C-alpha positions in Angstrom: 104.9 113.6 84.4 105.4 112.3 88.0 108.8 110.4 88.8 106.5 107.3 89.6 104.7 107.7 86.3 107.9 108.2 84.3 109.5 105.0 86.0 106.5 102.8 85.5 105.7 103.9 81.9 109.4 103.3 81.1 109.2 99.8 82.5 106.1 99.2 80.7 107.4 100.2 77.4 110.6 98.0 77.9 108.5 95.0 79.1 110.6 95.3 82.5 109.2 94.6 85.9 109.5 97.1 88.9 111.5 96.2 91.8 110.6 98.1 95.2 112.5 97.7 98.3 111.4 98.7 101.5 113.5 99.8 104.5 112.9 101.8 107.7 114.0 105.4 108.1 116.7 105.5 110.6 117.6 101.9 110.6 120.5 101.5 111.4 120.8 105.3 111.4 119.9 108.0 109.4 123.0 108.4 107.4 123.1 104.7 106.7 119.4 104.8 105.4 120.6 107.2 102.7 123.6 105.1 102.1 121.6 102.1 101.7 119.1 103.9 99.4 121.6 104.9 96.9 123.2 101.3 97.0 119.5 99.7 96.3 119.2 102.1 93.3 122.6 101.1 92.0 121.5 97.3 92.2 118.4 97.6 90.4 115.7 99.2 92.7 113.3 101.1 90.6 111.3 102.7 93.4 112.0 102.9 97.1 109.6 102.5 99.8 110.6 104.3 103.1 109.1 103.2 106.1 108.0 106.1 108.7 108.7 104.5 112.2 105.8 104.3 114.4 105.2 102.5 117.7 102.3 100.6 116.9 102.9 99.0 113.4 100.1 96.8 113.2 100.2 95.3 109.9 104.1 94.4 110.1 105.6 91.2 111.3 108.3 90.9 113.8 111.1 91.6 111.6 110.0 95.1 110.5 108.5 95.6 113.9 112.1 95.3 115.2 113.5 97.4 112.9 111.0 100.1 113.7 112.0 99.7 117.0 115.6 100.2 116.5 115.0 103.4 114.7 112.6 104.9 117.4 115.1 103.7 120.0 117.5 106.2 118.1 114.7 108.8 118.4 113.8 108.9 114.6 110.8 111.0 113.7 108.8 112.0 110.9 111.0 115.0 110.5 114.0 113.0 110.4 112.4 110.8 107.9 111.8 113.6 105.4 115.3 114.7 106.0 116.6 111.3 104.8 114.5 112.0 101.6 115.9 115.5 101.3 119.6 114.1 101.7 119.1 111.3 99.2 117.7 113.9 96.7 120.9 115.9 96.9 122.4 113.1 94.5 119.5 111.2 93.0 116.7 113.3 91.4 115.2 110.5 89.2 114.4 107.4 91.7 110.8 107.6 93.0 110.5 107.7 96.8 107.3 106.6 98.6 106.8 107.2 102.1 104.8 104.2 103.9 103.6 104.1 107.3 100.7 104.8 109.6 98.4 108.0 109.9 99.3 108.9 113.6 102.5 110.7 112.9 101.1 112.8 109.8 98.2 113.8 111.8 100.3 115.1 114.7 102.2 117.1 112.2 99.3 118.2 110.4 98.2 117.3 106.9 99.2 120.8 105.2 102.7 121.0 107.0 103.5 117.3 106.2 102.6 117.9 102.5 104.6 121.0 102.5 107.4 119.5 103.9 107.2 116.3 101.9 106.9 118.2 98.6 110.1 120.3 99.5 112.0 117.0 100.4 111.2 115.4 97.2 108.5 112.6 98.3 106.7 111.1 95.2 104.1 109.0 97.1 102.4 108.2 100.2 101.1 104.8 101.3 99.4 105.2 104.7 98.4 101.7 105.9 95.8 102.4 108.3 93.8 105.0 106.3 91.3 103.5 103.8 90.3 105.6 100.8 86.7 106.1 102.4 88.3 107.9 105.1 91.0 109.7 103.6 89.2 112.3 101.3 90.8 115.2 102.9 94.6 113.8 102.9 94.0 112.2 99.6 92.7 115.7 98.1 95.5 117.6 99.4 98.1 114.9 98.1 96.7 114.8 94.8 96.7 118.8 94.7 100.4 118.8 95.6 101.3 116.3 92.9 102.0 113.5 95.4 100.5 110.0 94.5 98.4 108.0 97.0 98.8 104.4 97.0 96.4 102.1 98.7 96.4 98.4 99.5 94.1 95.5 98.2 94.2 92.4 100.0 93.0 88.8 99.3 89.9 89.4 101.3 89.0 92.7 99.5 85.9 92.2 97.7 85.1 93.2 94.1 83.1 96.6 94.8 85.6 97.8 97.3 88.6 96.6 95.0 87.1 98.8 92.3 86.8 101.8 94.5 90.1 101.5 95.9 91.6 101.1 92.2 89.7 104.3 91.2 91.0 106.3 94.1 94.6 105.1 93.6 97.5 106.7 91.6 101.1 105.6 90.9 100.6 102.0 91.4 98.3 99.5 93.3 99.8 97.6 95.8 98.4 94.1 96.1 99.2 92.2 99.6 99.8 88.5 98.5 98.7 87.0 101.6 96.5 86.9 104.6 98.9 87.9 107.7 101.5 90.5 108.3 104.9 91.3 106.7 107.3 88.5 106.7 104.7 85.8 106.4 105.3 82.9 104.1 103.7 83.0 100.5 102.6 79.7 99.2 99.3 80.1 97.3 100.5 81.6 94.0 97.3 80.4 92.2 95.0 82.5 94.2 97.5 85.5 93.8 97.3 85.1 90.0 93.4 84.9 89.8 93.1 88.1 92.1 95.7 90.0 89.9 93.8 89.1 86.9 90.7 90.3 88.3 92.4 93.8 89.5 93.7 94.2 85.8 90.1 94.4 84.7 89.6 97.4 87.3 92.6 99.6 86.4 95.5 100.7 84.1 97.8 101.2 87.0 100.7 99.2 87.5 100.0 96.4 90.2 102.8 95.4 92.5 102.9 92.6 94.8 104.3 92.8 98.3 104.3 90.6 101.7 106.1 87.2 101.6 108.7 87.8 99.0 111.8 86.5 100.5 114.3 85.7 97.7 115.0 85.7 93.9 112.7 82.8 93.3 109.9 84.1 95.0 110.5 87.6 93.3 110.4 86.1 89.9 107.4 84.1 90.5 105.4 87.2 91.7 106.8 89.5 89.1 105.6 87.0 86.4 102.0 87.8 87.7 102.3 91.5 88.1 104.0 94.6 87.1 106.6 94.3 90.0 107.3 93.4 93.5 107.9 94.9 96.9 110.6 93.4 99.1 110.5 94.5 102.8 111.3 92.1 105.5 113.9 89.9 103.9 115.9 93.3 103.3 115.2 94.9 107.0 116.6 91.4 108.3 119.8 92.0 106.6 119.8 95.7 107.7 119.3 94.5 111.3 123.0 93.2 111.1 124.5 96.6 110.7 125.4 99.0 113.5 124.6 102.6 113.5 128.1 104.1 112.4 129.1 106.5 109.5 132.0 103.7 109.0 129.7 101.3 107.5 131.8 99.6 104.8 131.0 98.9 101.1 131.3 95.3 101.9 128.7 95.6 104.6 126.4 97.4 102.3 126.9 94.9 99.5 126.0 92.1 101.9 122.9 93.7 103.1 121.4 94.4 99.8 122.3 91.1 98.2 118.7 90.1 98.1 117.7 93.1 96.0 120.7 92.3 93.6 119.4 88.7 93.4 115.8 89.6 92.8 116.8 92.0 90.1 118.8 89.4 88.4 115.9 86.7 88.5 113.3 89.2 87.6 115.2 90.3 84.6 115.0 86.8 83.2 111.4 87.2 82.7 110.6 87.3 79.0 
């Protein structure tokens, strides 16, 4: 059983909701990313989505764009991102890691080499934002053969036939985008989210997690009540922006930075 399957099945059996923080590899630095990842797990993260920095993050809002820019300014590459996973795995062999990013860096490296390196590093899933299932046959097939889950996005504008196709193609979990727009936008239409999640339930047995627009414990709990878990990105990356790239990052700084995840875990755990 894969790490993602093990974690999601455990959550399902225990009636818990998944908490999935997102952060950008190399922001504020590579060593700091690893430290933050361990701290996130210690404070309730079930899965970690690690962003691969790319110069044109089209689906991301200004907060994550700036995080990506900070990482790229320090020279972070896909190879470095995989090294972050490898370093994390020196201590943590249980927490699933999903690489989230855009196709260009993967294509430059080459599918076969990327998958070999991802497998060796300990990657569990890949979410390529700008590669829809209909165009990902080759990459999808190679990832599946290597035992790496392929995770896809479903949006509020996805029609029923396309949603069914995406659900059939996905593994690990299904990522529902809660709003029309980019990461960091405000989430207000909870009723629409509820109806769309109910429709997706009829298409797949995979866990369905909600991302985009979740900014605090209250919104995390509200969305977790409708789904199997939540992804928190911009709210965390906004806190990371206050850190400096230095090996001297303190425990107090880390605690302040990840407080949003600790708060979200506390609120989500109140769901009966």
